[in-house]
Structures are given as structure tokens and as C-alpha cells.
C-alpha angles and dihedrals in degrees: 000000000000113000134190116202118216110204130034104209131109095292090057090062090063091044089054090054091050091052092047090053093053115090113242096009120129132183109229102160140037116190126186135139089243084077105078095184137032118254144147125240121180089345093305120118118230127189147121120301095261088060086080091081094056092038090054091051094047096043109029091172091067118096124205135222124189103223098194120122096202107091096210094048091047090054092046091054093047092047093046094051093046093199118162115261089247089070091067127078131214116231122206121177112230092239094056118102112227120179114230086229097067139076131226121193131229117283093023125128130207111198131212117305093000119143129217109180137201120317093359116138126210117193131212126305093006127145122221098186133208114313093351116149123216105184130206122308094008119144118214112186129208122302094011122146119208102192128219116300094001114146126211102190100204141304090024120153120209112187127217118305097000122141126213109202128233114291093001118147125214115195120223120290098016125137126214110203128232115293092357122145124220110200125237113280094009123145113217114207097155135046113277116220124232122274097016141109120236124189140169141040104316094021115247125190106250102169136021125195116234096205098040130221133307 
């Protein structure tokens, strides 16, 4: 599989390691707006983000991954490019455990030692980070980020663009609203509304956005 990485920040370093660990995967493009011109170096294409459209037309066998950890920025890039979902790949590290009875959408990444269990669903352009656990029957919508060591204990719904912080725990049946943030180490025992930040044990809503998410 030939893959072009969009984004060259810290998150892209981890994405590169995932690709290197996958048998038959090869990085053939690196796109970021820090590159002002298009050029090749050691047989890898470099250029600004909007080069993806021409690159996709010239090399239809190449698949893309948006390697940006910020959920809103990742969505903005995907929306701006307007590429069909078939142009994006799904990356799963070989050490991750993925139930055969689950689905993971295009553009999503499952990091080392993460778990996605039976009848869970992961949408498009989501991140299931290192050692995160998404238990049975959970529903992870598009552009969500489940941070390292976070645990969703079953039948948990995480709406579009939300982020569950590192080592947070969500008890069964809870819902995290769109573009909400659950702080690191929090324990969620109640539904979390959209566009807010919840922290603590148990998690309490500390801040709510007036304008909402993307």
C-alpha cells in the first residue's frame, strides 16, 4: 500500500511508525503547508496540503491519512480537500487487537496495543491512541480522539469531534457529546453535553463553549 501523510507535526511521527510496522505499507508522500513548493526527495513527494488533490489525480493508487492530532484541524483539512472517502486508508498497528465483529472507518488510526472489541464501531478520521480500550458495543463517531490508556467500558457513545483524555474512564452506557473534551484521568459516570470540558473524579463539567464545536 502506498500512503501519503498529510501533516508533519508530532502526531505524524507516530503515524510514520504505524505505517513502518505494517507489512507492505510504504510512505510515498508528505504534505504540509510548511512546504511552499512541490518536490521529490529520495523518491518521496513533498508539497503543501492542497497538493493532495493533484497527487490523488496523478497517482490514484495512493491512499491518504491526515496525521493531525487536533480534531478540529483534522476535520478542516478533510473538508477543505473534499476527497472521496475511498481516497483515505485505515491504519491499524500490528499489536492492536481488533475484533472481527467491528468496523473502522476510512482515515482512522488504531495505535499500538489498543483494543477495539466486539460490535464496537469507529467512524472516519478517528484516533484510537496507544493502549486505549474501546469495549463492546461502543460507538465512536467521526473525528474523535481516544487518548492513550483511556478506557471506554462498553456501550459508550462518543459523538463527532470529541476527545477523551489520557487514562480517562467512561462507565458503560455513557454518552460524550459532540466536540466535548474529557480531561486526562477523569471518570465519567454521567452523560457529558456537547461543546464542553469535563474534568475530575467523578467528571464535572467545568467549561461550556458558547459557540459550539466545528
